[in-house]
Kinemage of the C-alpha trace (Angstrom):
@kinemage 1
@onewidth
@group {chain A} dominant
@subgroup {mainchain}
@vectorlist {calphas} color= white
{ca unk a 1} P -197.453 56.863 264.679
{ca unk a 2} L -199.333 53.633 264.158
{ca unk a 3} L -199.946 52.335 260.660
{ca unk a 4} L -203.698 52.741 261.108
{ca unk a 5} L -203.271 56.382 262.103
{ca unk a 6} L -200.932 56.990 259.161
{ca unk a 7} L -203.433 55.482 256.716
{ca unk a 8} L -206.270 57.495 258.262
{ca unk a 9} L -204.201 60.634 257.728
{ca unk a 10} L -203.455 59.588 254.145
{ca unk a 11} L -207.211 59.144 253.544
{ca unk a 12} L -207.557 62.808 254.520
{ca unk a 13} L -204.506 64.049 252.624
{ca unk a 14} L -205.090 62.309 249.293
{ca unk a 15} L -208.426 64.031 248.522
{ca unk a 16} L -206.779 67.371 249.303
{ca unk a 17} L -203.859 66.582 246.976
{ca unk a 18} L -206.261 65.481 244.231
{ca unk a 19} L -208.257 68.702 244.541
{ca unk a 20} L -205.095 70.825 244.623
{ca unk a 21} L -203.767 69.010 241.563
{ca unk a 22} L -207.008 69.698 239.673
{ca unk a 23} L -206.788 73.413 240.450
{ca unk a 24} L -203.266 73.502 238.986
{ca unk a 25} L -204.455 71.668 235.891
{ca unk a 26} L -207.226 74.230 235.360
{ca unk a 27} L -204.764 77.115 235.758
{ca unk a 28} L -202.303 75.497 233.332
{ca unk a 29} L -205.061 75.075 230.719
{ca unk a 30} L -205.831 78.786 230.965
{ca unk a 31} L -202.187 79.697 230.356
{ca unk a 32} L -201.800 77.167 227.572
{ca unk a 33} L -204.570 78.994 225.679
{ca unk a 34} L -203.094 82.407 226.457
{ca unk a 35} L -199.662 81.282 225.234
{ca unk a 36} L -201.123 79.908 222.003
{ca unk a 37} L -203.259 83.020 221.385
{ca unk a 38} L -200.204 85.243 221.883
{ca unk a 39} L -198.073 83.470 219.307
{ca unk a 40} L -196.100 81.086 221.532
{ca unk a 41} L -197.145 77.650 220.257
{ca unk a 42} L -194.044 75.882 221.576
{ca unk a 43} L -194.712 77.273 225.050
{ca unk a 44} L -198.341 76.177 224.775
{ca unk a 45} L -197.230 72.694 223.698
{ca unk a 46} L -194.888 72.406 226.682
{ca unk a 47} L -197.605 73.555 229.070
{ca unk a 48} L -199.859 70.951 227.456
{ca unk a 49} L -197.208 68.308 228.184
{ca unk a 50} L -197.210 69.429 231.825
{ca unk a 51} L -201.028 69.187 231.883
{ca unk a 52} L -200.813 65.571 230.706
{ca unk a 53} L -198.352 64.780 233.497
{ca unk a 54} L -200.548 66.490 236.093
{ca unk a 55} L -203.553 64.558 234.820
{ca unk a 56} L -201.583 61.307 235.093
{ca unk a 57} L -200.546 62.245 238.633
{ca unk a 58} L -204.157 62.968 239.565
{ca unk a 59} L -205.238 59.596 238.205
{ca unk a 60} L -202.506 57.853 240.205
{ca unk a 61} L -203.532 59.702 243.375
{ca unk a 62} L -207.180 58.736 242.810
{ca unk a 63} L -206.214 55.079 242.358
{ca unk a 64} L -204.102 55.266 245.517
{ca unk a 65} L -207.074 56.653 247.433
{ca unk a 66} L -209.279 53.833 246.148
{ca unk a 67} L -206.698 51.248 247.293
{ca unk a 68} L -206.896 52.469 250.905
{ca unk a 69} L -210.676 52.590 251.068
{ca unk a 70} L -211.513 56.064 249.809
{ca unk a 71} L -211.705 59.377 251.582
{ca unk a 72} L -212.017 59.464 255.345
{ca unk a 73} L -215.565 59.938 256.519
{ca unk a 74} L -216.364 63.543 257.359
{ca unk a 75} L -213.283 64.848 255.519
{ca unk a 76} L -213.590 68.607 255.165
{ca unk a 77} L -210.250 69.117 253.408
{ca unk a 78} L -208.452 70.602 256.386
{ca unk a 79} L -204.916 71.667 255.563
{ca unk a 80} L -202.287 69.676 257.457
């Protein structure tokens, strides 16, 4: 595969990864609250730690996407 083709593919993949990452973060937040409400504060704290790492990962992926020129035009988040 040529470098240009690889980067074009990455411009399609990164937005998908960012979106997927955000959906995990939302789900983790839900379960953090449930854990806390059910008397498992240590579990909630650990899930919160995971949320911070996922958020950091999402930020890194967004910066990576910016560095290669943003999302591919006409990207419809097809799964590859």
